[in-house]
C-alpha positions in Angstrom: 105.3 86.2 108.1 106.0 82.8 107.8 107.7 81.7 104.5 107.5 78.0 103.6 109.1 75.5 101.3 105.7 75.0 99.4 105.6 79.0 99.1 109.2 79.1 97.5 108.3 76.0 95.2 105.1 77.8 94.1 106.9 81.1 93.5 109.4 79.3 91.3 107.0 77.8 88.9 105.8 81.2 87.9 106.9 82.8 84.7 108.1 86.5 85.5 109.7 89.5 83.9 110.1 92.9 85.2 109.4 95.4 82.6 109.4 98.7 84.2 107.6 99.9 87.3 105.3 97.2 87.3 106.9 93.8 88.1 104.7 91.5 85.2 104.4 87.8 86.2 103.7 86.7 82.6 106.5 87.9 80.0 105.0 89.8 77.5 106.2 87.9 74.8 104.0 85.0 76.4 100.7 86.8 75.9 98.2 87.0 72.7 99.5 90.1 70.5 95.9 91.7 71.2 96.2 91.4 75.0 99.9 92.6 74.8 98.6 95.6 72.6 96.1 96.2 75.4 98.1 96.2 78.3 100.7 98.7 76.9 97.9 101.3 75.8 98.5 104.4 78.0 97.6 108.3 77.8 97.9 111.3 79.7 95.4 112.5 82.3 94.3 115.9 81.4 93.2 118.3 84.1 92.9 118.2 87.6 90.0 118.3 90.7 90.9 120.5 94.1 90.0 118.6 97.2 89.8 120.0 100.3 88.7 118.5 103.6 89.1 120.6 106.4 88.5 118.1 109.1 91.3 116.1 107.8 93.4 119.0 107.0 93.3 117.8 103.7 94.1 120.6 100.5 95.5 119.5 97.4 94.2 118.4 93.8 93.8 114.8 92.3 94.3 114.6 88.5 91.2 113.8 86.4 87.6 115.0 87.1 86.9 113.8 90.8 83.2 113.5 92.0 83.0 113.0 96.2 80.3 110.0 96.0 80.2 109.1 99.5 81.5 110.9 102.6 81.3 109.8 106.2 83.7 109.5 109.3 84.8 106.3 108.1 85.0 106.4 104.1 85.8 108.7 101.7 84.7 107.5 98.1 85.8 109.4 94.7 84.8 108.3 91.3 87.6 110.0 88.8 86.8 110.1 85.0 90.5 109.8 83.4 89.1 109.5 79.8 88.7 105.5 80.0 85.7 103.6 79.6 85.5 102.8 83.6 86.7 105.7 86.0 89.2 105.3 88.8 87.8 104.5 92.2 89.6 106.0 94.9 88.9 105.5 98.7 90.3 107.2 102.2 89.4 104.3 104.7 89.7 105.2 108.7 89.3 101.6 109.5 91.3 99.0 107.7 93.3 95.5 107.8 96.6 96.9 106.4 97.8 98.2 102.8 98.6 94.5 101.8 95.1 93.0 103.3 92.8 95.9 102.4 94.1 96.0 98.8 93.9 92.2 98.2 90.5 92.3 99.8 89.4 95.4 97.8 90.7 93.9 94.7 88.9 90.1 95.3 85.6 92.1 96.1 85.8 94.1 93.0 86.4 91.0 90.9 83.1 89.3 92.3 81.0 92.5 91.8 82.1 92.4 88.0 81.0 88.8 87.6 77.4 89.4 89.8 76.8 92.6 87.7 77.4 90.5 84.4 75.7 87.6 85.7 78.0 85.5 85.0 80.2 83.3 87.0 83.7 84.1 87.9 85.8 81.2 86.4 89.3 82.1 87.7 91.5 84.8 88.9 95.3 85.1 87.8 98.0 87.1 89.5 99.4 89.6 86.6 101.7 92.0 87.9 102.7 94.0 91.3 104.4 97.0 92.3 106.3 98.4 95.4 107.6 102.4 96.0 107.1 105.5 97.3 105.3 108.5 96.7 107.2 111.3 98.4 108.2 109.4 101.8 104.8 107.3 101.9 105.4 103.2 100.6 102.9 102.1 98.5 101.8 98.5 97.3 100.5 97.7 93.7 98.6 94.7 92.4 97.0 93.7 89.0 94.9 90.9 88.7 93.6 89.2 85.6 90.0 87.5 85.8 87.8 85.5 83.2 84.0 85.4 83.6 81.3 83.6 81.6 81.3 80.0 80.3 84.2 77.7 79.8 83.8 77.6 76.4 84.0 81.4 75.4 85.2 83.3 78.7 85.6 87.0 78.9 88.7 88.2 80.3 89.5 91.5 81.8 91.3 93.2 84.4 91.8 94.9 87.7 94.5 96.7 89.3 94.7 98.6 92.5 97.4 100.9 94.6 97.7 101.3 98.5 99.2 103.5 100.9 98.8 104.5 104.7 99.1 107.8 105.3 98.7 108.8 108.9 95.8 106.8 110.5 93.9 106.4 107.1 94.6 104.3 103.9 94.3 105.5 100.5 93.5 103.1 97.9 92.5 103.1 94.4 91.0 100.9 91.8 90.8 100.9 88.2 88.8 97.9 86.0 90.6 98.3 82.7 93.1 96.7 80.5 96.2 98.9 80.5 96.2 102.9 81.3 99.1 101.7 84.1 100.8 104.9 83.9 97.7 107.1 83.8 96.2 105.0 86.8 99.5 105.3 88.8 99.6 109.4 88.3 96.0 109.4 89.9 97.0 107.3 92.6 99.9 109.3 93.4 98.5 112.7 93.2 95.3 111.2 95.5 98.1 110.3 98.3 100.0 113.3 97.8 97.0 115.4 98.6 96.7 113.9 101.8 100.6 113.8 102.7 100.9 117.6 101.4 99.7 118.7 104.8 101.0 116.2 106.9 103.2 116.6 110.3 106.5 114.8 110.4 107.4 114.7 114.0 110.0 111.7 113.5 113.7 112.1 113.5 114.7 109.4 111.7 113.0 107.1 109.0 113.9 104.3 106.7 111.7 102.3 104.4 112.7 99.0 102.6 111.5 97.1 99.6 111.1 93.6 100.2 112.0 91.2 97.2 112.5 87.4 96.3 114.8 87.1 93.3 113.7 90.4 91.2 110.2 90.0 92.3 108.8 92.9 94.6 106.6 91.6 97.0 105.9 94.1 100.0 107.9 96.8 102.3 109.1 97.6 105.6 109.1 101.2 107.2 110.7 102.2 110.8 110.2 105.5 112.3 111.5 107.0 115.5 110.3 109.8 117.4 110.5 111.3 120.6 107.0 110.9 122.7 106.2 113.3 125.7 108.4 111.8 128.2 111.4 111.8 125.8 111.6 108.4 125.5 111.9 106.9 122.1 108.9 105.9 120.3 109.2 103.1 117.4 106.5 102.6 115.0 107.3 99.7 112.7 105.0 98.1 109.8 105.4 95.5 107.4 103.2 94.7 104.5 103.5 91.9 102.0 101.7 90.4 99.0 103.6 86.9 98.2 101.9 85.1 95.3 101.7 81.4 96.7 100.6 79.9 93.1 99.7 81.6 89.8 95.9 82.3 91.4 96.6 83.0 94.5 98.4 85.8 97.1 99.1 85.9 100.6 98.6 89.2 102.1 100.2 90.0 105.9 100.5 93.3 107.6 102.7 93.6 110.8 102.2 97.0 113.1 104.7 97.4 116.0 104.3 100.3 118.8 107.4 100.0 120.6 108.7 102.8 123.3 112.5 102.6 124.5 114.9 104.5 126.4 117.4 106.8 124.5 119.8 104.2 124.8 117.9 101.3 123.0 116.7 99.4 125.6 112.8 98.4 125.6 110.3 100.0 128.1 107.2 98.6 126.6 105.5 97.5 123.3 102.2 96.4 121.6 102.0 94.6 117.9 99.8 92.8 115.9 99.8 90.7 112.5 97.0 90.4 110.3 97.5 87.4 107.7 94.9 86.6 104.9 92.2 89.0 106.5 92.1 87.2 109.8 93.7 88.4 112.9 96.9 86.1 113.3 98.6 87.5 116.3 98.4 90.3 118.8 100.8 90.8 122.3 101.9 93.3 124.9 105.1 93.5 126.3 105.7 95.8 129.8 107.7 95.3 133.1 105.7 94.5 136.3 107.4 94.0 139.4 110.7 94.2 137.5 109.5 90.9 135.5 108.9 91.1 131.9 105.1 90.4 131.2 103.4 89.0 128.1 100.0 89.0 127.0 97.7 88.3 123.9 96.5 85.7 121.4 98.3 83.5 118.9 96.0 82.1 116.1 92.7 82.6 118.9 94.7 81.1 121.6 95.5 83.2 124.7 98.5 83.7 126.1 99.5 85.2 129.4 103.1 84.7 130.8 106.2 85.9 132.8 109.4 86.1 130.3 112.0 84.0 132.0 114.5 86.6 131.3 115.9 88.9 134.3 117.6 91.7 132.3 117.1 94.2 129.9 115.6 93.6 126.0 116.9 96.0 123.3 114.3 97.7 121.0 114.3 97.9 117.4 116.0 101.5 118.0 118.6 99.9 120.1 119.4 97.6 117.4 119.8 100.1 115.1 122.4 101.9 117.5 124.4 98.6 118.1 124.8 98.0 114.4 125.9 101.7 113.9 128.5 101.1 116.4 129.8 98.0 115.1 130.0 100.1 111.6 131.7 103.4 112.9 133.7 102.4 115.9 136.4 99.6 116.5 133.8 97.4 118.0 133.2 94.1 115.7 130.5 92.4 117.8 127.5 92.5 119.9 125.5 90.1 121.7 122.0 90.9 123.2 118.4 89.6 124.1 115.1 91.1 122.2 111.2 90.4 122.1 110.3 88.6 118.8 106.8 87.7 119.4 106.2 85.8 115.8 109.6 83.7 116.5 108.5 82.9 120.3 106.5 84.9 122.3 107.1 83.1 125.7 111.0 83.8 125.7 113.5 86.2 125.1 115.4 85.6 121.7 118.9 86.0 121.5 120.9 87.9 118.6 124.3 88.3 117.6 125.6 90.7 115.6 128.9 90.5 113.7 131.3 92.7 111.4 131.6 91.1 108.0 135.4 92.0 106.2 136.1 91.5 102.3 132.7 91.8 101.3 131.3 94.3 99.1 127.8 93.3 99.4 127.6 93.0 103.3 129.8 94.4 106.1 127.4 93.2 109.2 125.9 89.7 110.2 122.9 89.5 112.2 122.1 85.8 113.4 118.8 85.2 115.2 118.2 81.6 115.5 118.0 79.7 112.3 117.9 83.3 110.5 120.6 84.9 109.5 120.8 88.8 107.8 123.6 89.8 106.1 123.2 93.6 105.6 125.1 96.4 104.2 125.3 99.6 106.2 126.6 103.2 104.8 129.4 105.3 106.4 126.8 106.4 109.1 126.0 103.0 110.3 122.4 103.1 108.2 120.9 100.0 106.9 120.8 100.2 103.0 120.6 96.5 101.8 120.0 93.3 103.5 119.8 89.6 102.2 117.5 87.4 104.8 118.2 83.7 104.7 116.1 81.2 106.3 116.0 77.6 104.7 115.8 77.6 101.0 114.0 80.9 101.1 116.0 84.2 100.4 114.5 87.6 100.8 116.2 91.1 99.8 115.5 94.2 101.2 116.9 97.7 99.7 116.4 101.2 101.0 113.6 102.8 99.0 113.5 106.2 101.4 115.5 107.2 104.6 115.7 110.5 106.3 117.4 112.0 109.5 119.8 110.6 111.9 120.0 107.7 114.4 121.5 109.8 117.3 119.9 114.0 116.8 121.5 116.4 118.2 
C-alpha cells in the first residue's frame, strides 16, 4: 500500500465522527434532520432461512427470508427479504479481486445500475460511512455510499451499503440499497458469513487479525495465519485489505495476499505474493532459491522482472519476524538485525530490518525500523503483537488486534 501526502491531506479535509459500529464521515449534527432520522431507522429481522450447500460443506441459516436466485460453480446469489422496501442481496463468489476491491467495485456497479434503471444520470457519489471488524474469527470490511441521481436542480438522494468477508477460498459479499437499517443489514451479513464458517476447518496453530486505522477512522485489516504443511514447514498466509478515502467522493482500494513457506526457525524457503489496487493487478512476485541464489520473478505495474538478489545469506520470513520480536519481549535479548524480502519496498534487493526493545513507554515496548518506515509496537507478555503505530513521513497508521488465537511455538 502506497500512502501519499495527497491522501493524508484529503483525509484531513473530511468531517469525521465515530458513532458506534459504523464510522460516519459526516457528523450526524451536520445532516438535514430528515436524513438524520432516516439514517437512524432500524428494525429487528424476524425469522431465518436454512442454507445447505453440500458441495461446499455449508450448513447454517441466514436471517430473513432468503431466496436462491442464481447458483453455479462461480456464484451463489441470494435475495433476502427483511421487511424493507428493497431486499438484501448476498453473494458467495469463487472468483474475486479481494474484500476491498470487490466490495467497492460492487457498490460502484450498484449505483450505476440504479441510475440506469431510473433512466437518470448519476450526478455524484459520496463516502458516507465505513466499518471494520470480525465475525467470529473472520475479518470483514463495510462501506456506505450516498449518491445523487437526476437533475442538478432537483436531485434524488439515496444510499447503498455493503459488507465483504473472505471465508476459505470464497468471498461473502452483501449489499443493501436502503437508507438506515444498519443493524438489521449487519445481522443478515453476519448470519450469512457464519453459515459458511460454521463448518470451516481451521488447521492453523496461530492467527492474528489487526484493524488498520487513520486517527479514529477504520480503513482496513491485516491477517496472519500460520500452519504446518505436509513437510512440517511453516506456511504463512498473510492478507491486507484497505479502503482509504482519498477525498469526499473517492476511495482507494487495495488487497494484498502473501503465501510464504519457512522452516520452523523462521528462515524463508519460498514465497509468492500479489497486490490488487483499484481493480487492477499492481504487482505479483515469486521468490525461491536456485543454485544457492535467491531468484525473483514477477511484474510491477505491468513491467516484467526476473532477477537474482545480491544477497548470499538467509532471509527471515513473517513467521520469523514474529519469533524475533517474541524473543526480545520474553528473554534478555534487546535487539535483532536481519534481512527479509519486501517486494512492495524493493523487489530487487534484500531489505534490512532492525528490532529494538523500548523501555519506559506504556504504549510500546518494541521498535521496528525498515528504511524510512518506523513501527512502534506493544507486545503482550507472550510476545504477541497487540498494538502498532506505523509512521512514514506525515502519515501515521495505527494497528490494533481484533482477534488472536494460538501460540507461536505450539507444543
